[in-house]
C-alpha positions as CSV (number, residue, x, y, z in Angstrom):
1,M,64.2,-59.5,-68.2
2,A,63.2,-56.7,-70.9
3,W,66.0,-54.6,-72.3
4,T,65.7,-50.8,-71.5
5,S,67.7,-47.8,-71.7
6,T,68.7,-48.1,-67.9
7,A,70.8,-51.0,-69.1
8,I,73.1,-48.3,-71.4
9,P,76.5,-48.3,-69.3
10,D,78.1,-44.7,-69.5
11,Q,79.1,-43.1,-72.3
12,R,81.3,-40.6,-71.4
13,G,84.0,-39.7,-73.9
14,K,82.4,-41.7,-76.3
15,T,81.4,-39.4,-79.3
16,F,78.2,-40.6,-81.9
17,V,76.9,-39.6,-85.2
18,V,73.1,-40.0,-85.2
19,T,71.2,-38.8,-89.1
20,G,68.0,-37.4,-89.2
21,A,68.2,-36.4,-85.3
22,N,66.1,-33.7,-85.7
23,S,62.6,-35.9,-85.2
24,G,61.3,-39.6,-84.3
25,I,63.8,-42.2,-83.1
26,G,66.6,-40.5,-84.0
27,L,66.0,-37.5,-81.9
28,E,64.6,-39.7,-78.8
29,A,68.2,-41.9,-79.5
30,A,70.5,-38.8,-79.3
31,A,69.2,-37.3,-76.2
32,V,69.5,-40.7,-74.4
33,L,73.3,-41.0,-75.7
34,A,73.6,-37.4,-74.6
35,E,72.3,-38.3,-71.2
36,K,74.9,-40.7,-70.6
37,G,77.4,-38.5,-71.1
38,A,78.3,-39.1,-75.0
39,H,79.2,-36.1,-77.2
40,V,76.3,-36.3,-79.9
41,V,76.3,-34.8,-83.5
42,L,73.1,-34.3,-85.0
43,A,73.3,-35.0,-88.6
44,C,70.4,-33.1,-90.2
45,R,69.2,-31.5,-92.9
46,S,66.9,-28.9,-92.0
47,P,68.6,-26.4,-90.1
48,S,65.7,-24.7,-87.5
49,R,64.5,-28.4,-86.9
50,A,68.0,-29.3,-86.0
51,K,68.3,-26.2,-83.4
52,D,64.7,-27.3,-82.0
53,A,66.2,-30.8,-81.6
54,L,69.5,-29.6,-79.8
55,E,67.5,-27.1,-77.2
56,S,65.1,-30.3,-76.8
57,I,68.1,-32.6,-75.4
58,T,69.7,-29.5,-73.5
59,K,66.6,-28.8,-71.8
60,R,66.2,-33.0,-70.5
61,S,69.9,-32.8,-69.8
62,V,71.5,-29.3,-69.1
63,D,74.7,-30.5,-69.7
64,A,74.2,-32.5,-72.8
65,S,77.0,-32.4,-75.6
66,V,75.6,-32.1,-78.4
67,E,76.7,-30.5,-81.4
68,V,74.7,-29.8,-85.2
69,M,75.9,-30.3,-88.6
70,S,74.8,-30.4,-91.7
71,L,73.8,-33.0,-94.1
72,D,71.8,-33.9,-97.0
73,L,71.4,-37.3,-97.5
74,S,69.7,-36.9,-100.8
75,S,73.3,-35.0,-101.8
76,L,76.5,-36.9,-102.5
77,K,78.0,-33.3,-102.2
78,S,76.6,-32.5,-99.3
79,V,77.5,-36.3,-97.7
80,R,81.2,-35.5,-98.6
81,T,81.2,-31.9,-97.3
82,F,79.8,-33.4,-93.9
83,A,82.2,-36.5,-93.7
84,S,85.2,-33.4,-94.4
85,E,83.9,-31.5,-91.7
86,L,83.7,-34.0,-89.0
87,A,87.2,-35.5,-89.8
88,S,88.2,-32.2,-89.2
89,K,86.7,-31.8,-85.5
90,H,86.4,-35.3,-84.5
91,T,90.0,-37.8,-84.4
92,K,87.5,-40.8,-83.3
93,L,84.0,-41.7,-83.7
94,D,82.8,-44.5,-81.5
95,G,79.4,-45.1,-83.0
96,L,77.7,-44.0,-86.9
97,V,74.0,-44.4,-86.5
98,N,72.5,-44.3,-90.3
99,N,69.0,-43.3,-88.7
100,A,67.8,-40.9,-91.1
101,G,64.6,-42.3,-94.2
102,L,61.9,-41.5,-96.5
103,M,59.1,-43.5,-96.6
104,A,56.7,-44.5,-99.4
105,L,57.1,-40.9,-101.2
106,P,55.9,-40.2,-104.7
107,Y,58.4,-40.4,-107.2
108,G,61.3,-38.3,-107.3
109,R,65.3,-38.0,-107.7
110,T,68.1,-36.7,-105.5
111,E,70.3,-34.2,-106.6
112,D,72.7,-37.1,-108.3
113,G,69.7,-38.5,-110.1
114,F,68.9,-41.8,-107.9
115,E,65.6,-42.3,-107.0
116,M,64.7,-40.4,-103.9
117,Q,64.0,-43.7,-101.6
118,L,66.8,-45.7,-102.4
119,G,69.1,-42.4,-102.5
120,T,68.7,-41.3,-99.9
121,N,68.2,-44.1,-97.5
122,H,70.8,-46.6,-98.4
123,L,73.0,-44.5,-101.1
124,G,73.6,-41.7,-98.9
125,H,74.0,-43.9,-96.1
126,F,76.6,-46.0,-97.6
127,A,78.8,-43.3,-99.1
128,L,78.6,-41.7,-95.6
129,T,79.7,-45.1,-94.0
130,G,82.4,-45.1,-96.4
131,L,84.0,-41.9,-96.2
132,L,84.3,-42.2,-92.1
133,L,85.2,-45.3,-92.0
134,P,89.3,-44.5,-91.2
135,T,88.2,-42.9,-88.4
136,L,85.2,-45.0,-87.3
137,V,88.3,-48.1,-87.9
138,A,90.8,-46.1,-85.6
139,T,88.3,-45.9,-83.0
140,K,88.6,-49.2,-80.3
141,G,85.2,-50.5,-80.3
142,S,83.3,-48.4,-82.8
143,R,80.0,-49.5,-84.1
144,V,77.7,-48.8,-87.4
145,V,73.9,-49.6,-86.9
146,N,71.8,-48.9,-89.9
147,V,68.0,-48.7,-89.4
148,A,66.1,-50.7,-91.3
149,S,61.9,-52.0,-91.0
150,T,59.9,-54.7,-91.5
151,A,59.1,-53.2,-94.7
152,H,62.4,-55.0,-96.2
153,R,59.8,-58.1,-96.1
154,W,58.3,-57.0,-99.0
155,G,61.0,-55.7,-100.6
156,R,62.9,-56.6,-103.5
157,M,66.1,-55.9,-105.5
158,R,65.1,-54.5,-108.9
159,W,68.3,-55.1,-110.4
160,D,66.8,-53.7,-114.2
161,D,65.0,-50.4,-112.3
162,L,66.7,-49.6,-109.2
163,M,66.1,-46.2,-110.0
164,G,62.0,-46.9,-110.4
165,E,62.5,-44.7,-114.4
166,R,60.1,-48.1,-115.9
167,R,57.8,-48.2,-113.2
168,Y,57.3,-46.8,-109.9
169,D,55.5,-47.8,-106.7
170,A,56.1,-45.9,-103.4
171,W,55.8,-48.4,-101.3
172,A,57.4,-51.0,-103.3
173,W,60.4,-49.2,-103.5
174,Y,60.9,-48.4,-100.1
175,G,60.5,-51.9,-98.9
176,Q,63.9,-52.2,-101.5
177,S,65.6,-49.3,-99.8
178,K,64.8,-50.7,-96.3
179,L,66.2,-54.4,-98.0
180,A,69.2,-53.0,-99.3
181,N,70.2,-51.4,-95.9
182,L,70.2,-55.0,-94.7
183,L,71.9,-56.2,-97.5
184,F,74.8,-53.7,-97.1
185,T,74.9,-54.3,-93.0
186,Y,76.0,-57.6,-93.5
187,E,78.3,-57.5,-96.4
188,L,80.1,-54.7,-94.4
189,C,80.0,-57.2,-91.5
190,R,81.5,-60.0,-93.3
191,R,84.2,-57.4,-95.0
192,L,85.1,-56.1,-91.3
193,E,85.3,-59.8,-90.3
194,E,87.9,-60.9,-93.3
195,K,89.9,-57.8,-92.7
196,K,90.0,-58.8,-88.8
197,I,88.8,-54.8,-87.8
198,E,86.9,-54.8,-84.7
199,T,84.4,-52.3,-85.9
200,L,81.0,-53.9,-85.6
201,A,78.1,-53.9,-88.4
202,L,74.5,-54.1,-87.1
203,A,70.7,-53.6,-87.8
204,C,67.9,-52.4,-86.3
205,H,64.2,-51.6,-86.6
206,P,62.0,-49.7,-84.7
207,G,58.7,-51.7,-85.6
208,Y,55.0,-49.5,-85.9
209,T,56.5,-46.3,-83.7
210,A,54.7,-43.1,-84.2
211,T,56.9,-40.6,-86.2
212,A,56.3,-37.9,-88.4
213,L,57.6,-40.3,-91.2
214,Q,54.5,-41.6,-91.9
215,H,52.8,-38.1,-93.1
216,K,55.7,-37.3,-95.2
217,G,54.3,-39.3,-98.1
218,P,50.4,-38.5,-97.8
219,E,51.4,-34.6,-97.3
220,M,53.4,-34.5,-100.9
221,E,50.5,-36.5,-102.4
222,G,48.0,-34.2,-100.6
223,S,46.0,-36.9,-99.7
224,R,43.7,-36.1,-96.9
225,V,42.7,-39.7,-96.6
226,K,45.8,-41.4,-96.3
227,G,47.3,-39.2,-93.8
228,L,44.2,-39.4,-91.6
229,F,45.0,-43.4,-92.0
230,M,48.4,-42.7,-90.8
231,T,47.0,-40.6,-87.8
232,V,44.4,-43.1,-86.6
233,G,47.3,-45.9,-86.8
234,N,49.7,-44.0,-84.8
235,K,47.3,-43.4,-82.2
236,L,45.5,-47.1,-81.7
237,L,48.9,-49.6,-82.5
238,A,51.8,-47.2,-82.6
239,Q,54.4,-46.9,-79.9
240,G,55.7,-44.4,-79.1
241,P,59.7,-43.3,-80.2
242,A,60.9,-43.8,-76.8
243,M,60.4,-47.4,-77.0
244,G,61.2,-47.2,-81.1
245,A,64.4,-46.3,-80.5
246,L,65.1,-48.7,-77.8
247,P,66.3,-51.5,-80.7
248,T,68.7,-48.2,-82.0
249,L,70.0,-47.6,-78.6
250,R,71.0,-51.4,-77.9
251,A,72.4,-52.2,-81.1
252,L,74.7,-49.2,-80.7
253,C,75.4,-49.7,-76.7
254,D,74.8,-53.1,-75.7
255,P,78.3,-54.7,-74.5
256,S,76.7,-58.4,-75.4
257,A,75.6,-57.2,-79.1
258,K,77.6,-59.1,-81.8
259,N,78.1,-58.3,-85.1
260,G,75.6,-58.4,-87.7
261,E,73.0,-59.0,-85.3
262,Y,69.7,-57.4,-85.7
263,Y,67.3,-56.0,-83.4
264,G,63.6,-54.8,-82.9
265,P,60.7,-55.2,-80.8
266,G,59.9,-58.4,-79.0
267,G,56.2,-57.9,-79.1
268,L,53.7,-59.1,-81.5
269,F,54.8,-58.9,-85.3
270,E,58.1,-56.7,-83.9
271,M,55.6,-54.0,-84.0
272,I,56.2,-53.2,-80.4
273,G,57.8,-54.0,-77.2
274,A,61.4,-54.3,-75.5
275,P,64.3,-54.7,-78.6
276,I,65.2,-58.3,-78.8
277,V,67.7,-59.9,-81.8
278,V,65.5,-60.7,-84.5
279,R,65.9,-62.4,-88.1
280,S,65.0,-60.6,-91.2
281,T,64.1,-62.3,-94.5
282,K,66.0,-65.0,-96.4
283,A,66.5,-62.3,-99.3
284,S,68.5,-60.2,-97.2
285,Y,71.1,-63.0,-96.3
286,D,71.7,-63.6,-100.1
287,R,75.5,-62.9,-100.1
288,E,75.4,-62.4,-104.0
289,A,72.6,-60.1,-103.6
290,Q,75.0,-58.3,-100.8
291,R,78.0,-58.4,-103.1
292,R,75.9,-57.1,-106.0
293,L,74.2,-54.1,-104.2
294,W,78.0,-52.9,-102.8
295,Q,79.7,-53.5,-105.9
296,E,76.8,-50.9,-107.4
297,S,76.6,-48.8,-104.8
298,E,80.3,-48.2,-104.9
299,R,80.1,-47.1,-108.6
300,L,77.4,-45.1,-108.4
301,T,78.4,-43.2,-105.3
302,N,81.7,-43.2,-106.6
303,V,83.1,-44.1,-102.8
304,R,85.2,-46.6,-102.3
305,F,85.9,-48.8,-98.7
306,D,89.5,-49.3,-99.7
307,S,90.4,-50.8,-96.3
308,L,87.8,-53.4,-97.0
309,A,89.0,-54.3,-100.4
């Protein structure tokens, strides 16, 4: 039987953080969690868009327990401020959904000098997870869910040029950032198991889901042709955010989900369909690459996972 949101158990008493919850699958996942009774923290960069998201969720569920907190994953200062403020408000955290992301942007750097896609999609979430890990570990049954992409299939870690300083291709570096999401997930999973910590680390991808993500790159380039291409593709081939959010929700809420599992659509080429356990590329299971990325991420962000050392 196809897995749908109706299979999600009651979530009353639970608290979740969803990054990038102002639109797309992040908004949809947050809305469903709120409908199921959870308290949801919308971790968003744009205050105005976060306010719109909050209003959208409360319209769907008048009793929704939702709050907005500011988070810019391209700024380690913002990540640290968010983590500190969250810890002062909440003594438990049942789930962290590392959902926010950027796709195929022209070359740019974060506030801390990282290539924008790797810095936001991976390093920002790596730091956030490390800073929130004590609260997650203290919460029975907690989970970390990293939202990856089928783009990881063409990704490779360019260890000698991670930040694209010598050569840069928008789609290649997007693939690298999504491969990094999976390498991080599997290394986190292994370290949690080694320390016999019950917190689970899982990953998912939304397949081909129509969101605003596809249009950001063409807008920044000023390319109307690429923008039109994305619009047509979204209308003809993509599924909507409600379906695209299901792999995230299953990884986060399915009682039968196991540590290290990777969920994605079960349809043709994992583009659309109900969520099932899927398998990522051989490169994502490379233990040495997992360890190397972890060590490099700790060095770059200056965030240590002390409980997993």
